[in-house]
N, C-alpha and C positions, 0 to 999 in steps of 0.2 A: 609671732605674737608674744608679748611679754608675759612672764609667769607672775609678776608682781603687780597685780591690778590695783592694790591699795594705794600705791604711789601715783597711779594715774588718775585717781579720783580727787578732783580739786575741792569737792565738798566734804571730804573726810574731816572729821573733827580731831583736834590735837589738844592734849592737856597742856595748860600753861599755869604757871605759878609766879606771882609777882607781888610786890608791896603796893597797895592802893591806899593812898591817904593815911599811911602809917600802919596799915593792917595787912597781914599776909592773907592773900586770897588765891583761890584756885578756880579754874573754869575749863570747860571743854569748848573749843572754838573751831568753827569751820575755817578751813585754810584761807578762804577769801574774805572773811569778815573783817571789816575795818575796826580799829580799836574804839573809835567813837561809837559805833553801833554796839559793841560789847559793853562799854561803860554805861551807856544809856539803858540798854535792854537787860543785861544780866545784873547790873549793880544799881540801877535806878538813878544814875548821876545825870540828871537832866540839865545841869549847868553846862554840859558839853553840848553846845548847839551845833547842829549840822546845817550849815547854810549852803554853800556852793558845792561842797563835796569834791572840790578840785584843789584845795589848799590855798586859795587866793583871798578868801574873806576873813580868815582868822577867828571866826566864831567858835571853832572847835579847839582852840589852843589849850594845851595841857602842858605840864612839865613831866618829862621823862628823864630820870637821873639828873634833875635840876635844870634841864634845857627845854626851852619852848619847842613844842612839836605840834603839828597839825594832826589831830586824831583821825581826820578823814583820809590822811595819806599813809598812816601807819597801820599795818595789819595787826590784829589781835595776837596772833602767834608771835609777833616780834616783841611783845611786851614781856615774854617769858624771862624771868630773872632780873627785871628792871624795877625801879622805884617810880611809880606813877602818882602824880598829884593833880587833882582837879581843883576848880574854884571852890568846890564844897570842902575839900580837905584844907585848903589854904584858909578858908573862913573859919572852920572848926578849930584849927590850931591857933587862931588869933594873929597869924603872921601878916594878914593884910587888913586888919581892922582899921588902922589909921588911913590906909589907902581908900578903903570903902567909905570911911567918914569924909575924906576929902572929895571923893566923887560926888557924894551927896551934897556936901556944902557948896561945892563949885558948880553944881548942876551939870555934872559931866555924864549924866545918863538921862535918857528920855524913854525910848521904847524898851530899852534894856537888852535887846537881842545881842548886841556886840559886847555888852558889859563884861560877861565872864571871860571872854577871850582877851579883852583889853586889860582886865585886872591881872590875869595870869602873865601876859606879856610884860606888864609894868612890874609885876613881882620879880620876874627874872631880871629885868633891868636894874631894879633897886638892889637886889641881892648882889649883882655884879659890882655896882657902885660901892656898896658897903664893903665888899671884899677888897676893892681897890682903894678904899678910903676917900672917895671923891663923890661929888654931887654931879649928876648928869646935867648938861646944858639943855636948854629948850630944843636946840637943833638935834641933839642926841636922842632926846625923848621922842621928837617927831619921827626921826629915822627908825627908832625901835617899834613904834606903833604903826608905821607906814604899811605894814602887812595886815592890818586889821581895819576892815571897812566899817564906817559908821555913817549912816545917812541922816541922822537926826541932829547931832550936836555941833558939827563942823570942826571938831577936834580941839579947838582953842581951850575949851573948858577941861577937856581930858588932859591936855598938856599941862594946864594950870594945876590940876589935882595931883598929877605925878610929880611935878616940880615942887609943890608945897610939901608933899610927903617926903621927898628926897631931902629937902632942906631941913625939915623937922628931925628926921632920923639922923642926919649929919650933926646937927646941933646937939642932939641928945647923946650921941657917941662922944663928942668933944667934951661935953659936960661931965660925963662919967670918967673920961680920961684925966680930967683935971683934978 
Protein backbone atom coordinates (compact mmCIF):
# COMPACT_ATOMS: atom_id res chain seq x y z
CA UNK A 1 0.00 0.00 0.00
CA UNK A 2 1.25 3.46 -0.88
CA UNK A 3 2.59 5.76 1.83
CA UNK A 4 1.52 8.91 -0.05
CA UNK A 5 -2.27 8.93 0.26
CA UNK A 6 -2.54 12.65 -0.59
CA UNK A 7 -1.67 11.97 -4.23
CA UNK A 8 -4.34 9.26 -4.37
CA UNK A 9 -7.16 11.61 -3.30
CA UNK A 10 -8.72 13.10 -6.44
CA UNK A 11 -10.75 15.55 -4.33
CA UNK A 12 -7.67 17.13 -2.77
CA UNK A 13 -7.54 20.87 -3.31
CA UNK A 14 -4.70 22.59 -5.14
CA UNK A 15 -3.61 26.21 -4.97
CA UNK A 16 -3.79 28.03 -8.30
CA UNK A 17 -2.86 31.56 -9.26
CA UNK A 18 -3.71 33.12 -12.60
CA UNK A 19 -4.72 36.39 -14.21
CA UNK A 20 -8.49 36.68 -14.55
CA UNK A 21 -9.83 39.53 -16.66
CA UNK A 22 -6.68 41.52 -15.98
CA UNK A 23 -6.48 40.90 -12.23
CA UNK A 24 -4.24 38.45 -10.37
CA UNK A 25 -6.36 35.90 -8.52
CA UNK A 26 -5.74 32.90 -6.30
CA UNK A 27 -8.00 30.00 -5.42
CA UNK A 28 -8.02 26.54 -3.92
CA UNK A 29 -9.44 24.10 -6.42
CA UNK A 30 -10.43 20.44 -6.16
CA UNK A 31 -8.40 18.41 -8.67
CA UNK A 32 -11.45 17.43 -10.73
CA UNK A 33 -13.26 20.80 -10.79
CA UNK A 34 -13.74 22.22 -14.26
CA UNK A 35 -12.61 25.77 -14.90
CA UNK A 36 -16.16 26.77 -15.81
CA UNK A 37 -17.40 25.73 -12.38
CA UNK A 38 -14.53 27.60 -10.72
CA UNK A 39 -15.20 30.79 -12.69
CA UNK A 40 -18.92 30.69 -11.98
CA UNK A 41 -18.76 29.54 -8.35
CA UNK A 42 -15.67 31.20 -6.89
CA UNK A 43 -15.63 34.35 -9.01
CA UNK A 44 -19.32 34.87 -9.89
CA UNK A 45 -18.65 35.04 -13.64
CA UNK A 46 -22.00 33.77 -14.83
CA UNK A 47 -21.35 34.73 -18.45
CA UNK A 48 -19.54 31.39 -18.60
CA UNK A 49 -22.60 29.31 -19.45
CA UNK A 50 -22.40 25.59 -18.84
CA UNK A 51 -24.52 23.95 -21.50
CA UNK A 52 -23.56 20.50 -22.68
CA UNK A 53 -20.49 20.04 -20.43
CA UNK A 54 -18.93 17.99 -23.25
CA UNK A 55 -17.29 20.82 -25.20
CA UNK A 56 -19.62 20.72 -28.19
CA UNK A 57 -22.03 23.63 -27.62
CA UNK A 58 -19.54 26.48 -27.09
CA UNK A 59 -21.61 28.24 -24.41
CA UNK A 60 -18.69 28.14 -21.96
CA UNK A 61 -16.07 29.53 -24.36
CA UNK A 62 -13.41 31.70 -22.71
CA UNK A 63 -9.96 32.90 -23.74
CA UNK A 64 -6.92 31.30 -22.13
CA UNK A 65 -3.70 33.03 -23.12
CA UNK A 66 -5.61 34.57 -26.02
CA UNK A 67 -6.99 31.31 -27.42
CA UNK A 68 -10.62 30.15 -27.28
CA UNK A 69 -11.08 27.26 -24.86
CA UNK A 70 -14.12 25.38 -23.61
CA UNK A 71 -14.20 25.99 -19.85
CA UNK A 72 -16.12 22.76 -19.35
CA UNK A 73 -13.18 20.76 -20.75
CA UNK A 74 -10.38 22.48 -18.87
CA UNK A 75 -9.71 21.72 -15.24
CA UNK A 76 -9.35 24.60 -12.82
CA UNK A 77 -5.85 23.43 -11.84
CA UNK A 78 -4.79 23.84 -15.49
CA UNK A 79 -5.44 27.58 -15.25
CA UNK A 80 -2.46 28.00 -12.92
CA UNK A 81 -0.10 30.57 -14.45
CA UNK A 82 -2.38 31.45 -17.37
CA UNK A 83 -4.24 34.57 -18.49
CA UNK A 84 -8.00 33.90 -18.52
CA UNK A 85 -10.54 36.26 -20.09
CA UNK A 86 -14.29 35.85 -19.94
CA UNK A 87 -17.03 37.76 -21.69
CA UNK A 88 -17.27 39.95 -18.58
CA UNK A 89 -13.61 40.92 -18.87
CA UNK A 90 -13.84 41.56 -22.58
CA UNK A 91 -16.89 43.74 -21.93
CA UNK A 92 -15.34 45.70 -19.06
CA UNK A 93 -12.20 46.38 -21.09
CA UNK A 94 -14.27 47.75 -23.98
CA UNK A 95 -12.59 45.36 -26.43
CA UNK A 96 -15.89 43.97 -27.73
CA UNK A 97 -18.15 47.02 -27.39
CA UNK A 98 -18.43 47.41 -31.16
CA UNK A 99 -19.12 43.70 -31.56
CA UNK A 100 -21.82 43.79 -28.89
CA UNK A 101 -23.39 46.81 -30.58
CA UNK A 102 -23.37 44.94 -33.90
CA UNK A 103 -25.01 41.90 -32.28
CA UNK A 104 -27.73 44.19 -30.96
CA UNK A 105 -28.18 46.14 -34.19
CA UNK A 106 -28.23 43.00 -36.36
CA UNK A 107 -30.57 41.11 -33.99
CA UNK A 108 -27.88 38.48 -33.55
CA UNK A 109 -29.15 37.45 -30.15
CA UNK A 110 -32.46 36.24 -28.90
CA UNK A 111 -32.52 34.09 -25.79
CA UNK A 112 -28.90 35.06 -25.10
CA UNK A 113 -27.67 31.69 -23.87
CA UNK A 114 -25.11 31.22 -26.64
CA UNK A 115 -24.21 34.91 -26.86
CA UNK A 116 -21.25 35.02 -24.43
CA UNK A 117 -19.57 32.07 -26.17
CA UNK A 118 -20.28 33.56 -29.60
CA UNK A 119 -18.81 36.92 -28.54
CA UNK A 120 -15.66 35.32 -27.13
CA UNK A 121 -15.20 33.15 -30.23
CA UNK A 122 -15.73 36.17 -32.49
CA UNK A 123 -13.33 38.24 -30.38
CA UNK A 124 -10.61 35.65 -30.96
CA UNK A 125 -11.32 35.60 -34.71
CA UNK A 126 -11.31 39.39 -34.96
CA UNK A 127 -8.04 39.61 -33.01
CA UNK A 128 -6.43 37.10 -35.37
CA UNK A 129 -7.67 39.11 -38.36
CA UNK A 130 -6.31 42.32 -36.91
CA UNK A 131 -2.90 40.74 -36.33
CA UNK A 132 -2.86 39.47 -39.92
CA UNK A 133 -4.22 42.77 -41.26
CA UNK A 134 -7.16 41.16 -43.02
CA UNK A 135 -10.93 40.90 -42.81
CA UNK A 136 -12.32 37.38 -42.38
CA UNK A 137 -14.71 36.25 -45.10
CA UNK A 138 -18.24 35.12 -44.28
CA UNK A 139 -17.08 31.51 -44.81
CA UNK A 140 -14.22 31.98 -42.34
CA UNK A 141 -16.63 33.52 -39.83
CA UNK A 142 -19.05 30.61 -40.25
CA UNK A 143 -16.22 28.13 -39.73
CA UNK A 144 -15.05 29.98 -36.61
CA UNK A 145 -18.48 29.95 -34.97
CA UNK A 146 -19.37 26.45 -36.15
CA UNK A 147 -18.49 25.09 -32.71
CA UNK A 148 -21.03 27.35 -31.02
CA UNK A 149 -24.64 26.20 -31.06
CA UNK A 150 -27.48 28.68 -31.40
CA UNK A 151 -31.04 27.46 -31.66
CA UNK A 152 -32.69 30.87 -31.99
CA UNK A 153 -31.09 33.09 -34.62
CA UNK A 154 -30.09 30.72 -37.40
CA UNK A 155 -26.54 32.17 -37.51
CA UNK A 156 -27.11 34.55 -40.44
CA UNK A 157 -27.45 37.57 -38.15
CA UNK A 158 -24.44 36.47 -36.09
CA UNK A 159 -22.29 36.20 -39.22
CA UNK A 160 -23.55 39.65 -40.28
CA UNK A 161 -22.62 41.16 -36.92
CA UNK A 162 -19.10 39.71 -36.96
CA UNK A 163 -18.56 40.70 -40.60
CA UNK A 164 -19.72 44.29 -40.03
CA UNK A 165 -17.45 44.60 -36.99
CA UNK A 166 -14.47 43.16 -38.86
CA UNK A 167 -15.01 45.55 -41.77
CA UNK A 168 -15.40 48.57 -39.49
CA UNK A 169 -12.25 47.71 -37.53
CA UNK A 170 -10.29 47.19 -40.75
CA UNK A 171 -11.48 50.54 -42.12
CA UNK A 172 -10.53 52.28 -38.86
CA UNK A 173 -7.03 50.75 -38.95
CA UNK A 174 -6.55 51.87 -42.57
CA UNK A 175 -7.74 55.38 -41.70
CA UNK A 176 -5.25 55.62 -38.83
CA UNK A 177 -2.45 54.33 -41.07
CA UNK A 178 -3.09 57.01 -43.68
